[in-house]
KOLLO-910757 format. One record per residue (C-alpha): residue number from 1; x, y, z; residue in one letter. Coordinates in steps of 0.2 Angstrom, whole numbers, plus 2048, in hexadecimal, padded with zeros to 3 digits. Layout:
BEGIN
    k  east  north   up  r
  NUM     X      Y    Z  a
...
//
This chain:
BEGIN
    k  east  north   up  r
    1   7B6    A26  638  m
    2   7AA    A32  62F  p
    3   7AC    A46  634  d
    4   7A1    A4B  641  p
    5   793    A57  63D  p
    6   799    A6B  63D  l
    7   791    A72  64F  h
    8   784    A7A  64B  p
    9   78C    A8B  655  s
   10   79B    A8B  647  l
   11   78F    A91  638  g
   12   794    AA3  636  p
   13   7A5    A9D  634  v
   14   7A5    A8E  62A  a
   15   7AA    A98  61B  f
   16   7BB    A96  624  l
   17   7BC    A83  623  l
   18   7C7    A78  617  g
   19   7DA    A7A  611  t
   20   7DF    A8C  60A  w
   21   7EF    A90  603  q
   22   7F9    A9F  5F8  g
   23   804    AAA  5FA  d
   24   808    ABC  605  g
   25   813    ACA  609  r
   26   81C    ACF  61A  g
   27   822    ADC  61F  e
   28   827    AE5  62F  y
   29   832    AF2  634  p
   30   83E    AEB  63B  t
   31   83F    ADE  62E  i
   32   841    ADB  61B  f
   33   833    AD9  612  d
   34   82F    AC8  60B  f
   35   826    ABB  601  a
   36   81B    AAA  607  y
   37   811    A9D  604  t
   38   804    A99  613  e
   39   7FA    A8B  614  q
   40   7EB    A8E  622  l
   41   7DE    A7E  627  t
   42   7CC    A81  632  f
   43   7C6    A72  636  g
   44   7BB    A6A  642  h
   45   7BA    A5C  64D  a
   46   7A4    A5E  650  g
   47   7A6    A6B  661  k
   48   7A2    A7E  65F  p
   49   7B4    A83  65A  f
   50   7C1    A82  648  l
   51   7D1    A7B  64B  t
   52   7DE    A87  641  y
   53   7EF    A81  639  a
   54   7FA    A8D  631  q
   55   80A    A8B  62A  r
   56   814    A96  61E  s
   57   826    A94  612  w
   58   833    A9D  609  a
   59   831    A9E  5F6  p
   60   841    A92  5F9  d
   61   835    A86  601  g
   62   83E    A88  611  s
   63   832    A8A  620  p
   64   82D    A99  626  l
   65   820    A99  636  h
   66   812    A8D  63D  v
   67   804    A8F  649  e
   68   7F5    A88  650  t
   69   7E6    A8A  65A  g
   70   7D4    A8C  65C  y
   71   7C4    A98  654  l
   72   7B4    A98  65F  r
   73   7A3    AA0  65F  r
   74   79F    AA9  66E  v
   75   78C    AA9  673  p
   76   784    AB9  674  g
   77   783    ACA  66B  p
   78   793    AD4  667  l
   79   79A    ADF  676  a
   80   797    AEE  66B  d
   81   788    AEC  666  g
   82   78F    AE8  655  g
   83   788    ADC  645  e
   84   790    ACD  644  g
   85   793    ABE  652  v
   86   7A0    ABF  65F  a
   87   7B0    AB1  65E  v
   88   7C0    AAE  667  e
   89   7D0    AA6  661  m
   90   7E1    A9F  66B  v
   91   7F1    A9C  661  l
   92   7FF    A95  665  s
   93   812    A98  65C  q
   94   820    A8B  65E  p
   95   829    A9E  660  t
   96   822    A9E  673  g
   97   814    AAC  66D  v
   98   801    AA6  671  v
   99   7F3    AB2  66E  e
  100   7E2    AB4  675  v
  101   7D8    ABD  667  l
  102   7C6    AC1  668  t
  103   7BB    ACC  65A  g
  104   7AB    AC7  64E  h
  105   7A7    AC0  640  v
  106   79A    AC9  630  h
  107   799    AC7  621  d
  108   7A7    ABC  61C  g
  109   7B4    AC4  627  s
  110   7BC    ABE  638  v
  111   7C3    ACD  63F  e
  112   7CD    ACA  651  l
  113   7D7    AD4  65D  t
  114   7E2    ACE  669  s
  115   7DE    ACF  67B  t
  116   7ED    AC6  682  t
  117   7FE    AC3  67A  v
  118   807    AB6  686  a
  119   81A    AB3  683  l
  120   828    AA7  689  t
  121   839    AAD  691  p
  122   83E    AAC  680  t
  123   832    AB1  673  a
  124   835    AC3  66A  k
  125   829    AD0  673  s
  126   819    AD1  66A  v
  127   80B    ADB  672  t
  128   7FB    AD9  668  g
  129   7F6    AD3  657  t
  130   7E5    AD7  64D  e
  131   7E1    ACA  63F  r
  132   7D6    ACC  632  r
  133   7CE    ABB  626  y
  134   7C3    ABF  618  r
  135   7B9    AB6  60A  l
  136   7BB    AC0  5F9  d
  137   7B1    AB6  5EE  g
  138   7BD    AA6  5ED  a
  139   7CC    AAD  5F6  l
  140   7CE    AAD  609  l
  141   7D8    ABE  60C  r
  142   7E3    ABE  61C  t
  143   7EB    ACE  624  d
  144   7F4    ACF  635  l
  145   7FA    ADF  63E  e
  146   807    ADD  64C  m
  147   80E    AE8  65A  a
  148   820    AE1  65D  a
  149   832    AE4  663  v
  150   82E    AF6  666  g
  151   822    AFA  659  e
  152   811    B00  659  g
  153   804    AF5  650  m
  154   809    AF5  641  t
  155   805    AE8  62F  h
  156   80F    ADA  62D  h
  157   808    ACC  622  l
  158   7FA    ACC  615  t
  159   7F6    ABC  60A  s
  160   7E9    AB7  5FE  e
  161   7E4    AA5  5FF  l
  162   7DA    A98  5F6  a
  163   7D1    A88  5F9  r
  164   7DD    A7A  5F9  a
  165   7D1    A6E  5FB  d
  166   7C2    A71  5EE  p
//
């Protein structure tokens, strides 16, 4: 079955479509700094949302993290009257963390801030996140800030990803 056409509302986030892969660095006050390789895949099903899948692994090839979710455009202007289009994202992690984020897309950059972080009873305490996906030439640069385990909002992850599916 052929891929359905991209939903017309997704034009502003179409630059994300595809599989991206590259190296990243992680840090946080409660852990040692670390290197990783990351793969992000943004897809679509012809509906007004993008699918999202992330996985990462250590330099020795052992798995580190996975998460899945959806990104959708929100109708109407930005609440703060700024430039760009409004978006929402929902992410689920097997560690028991679910993020609901809102933000905007402008000039090849998606900026998101959590409005809700839900935790299972055994999940580590995460109270907030901020995520950015920015197209810089042929690279997708990602940044994640996190408030967790008693720490305030602090830089945690950054990566530079190239298209893995030209």
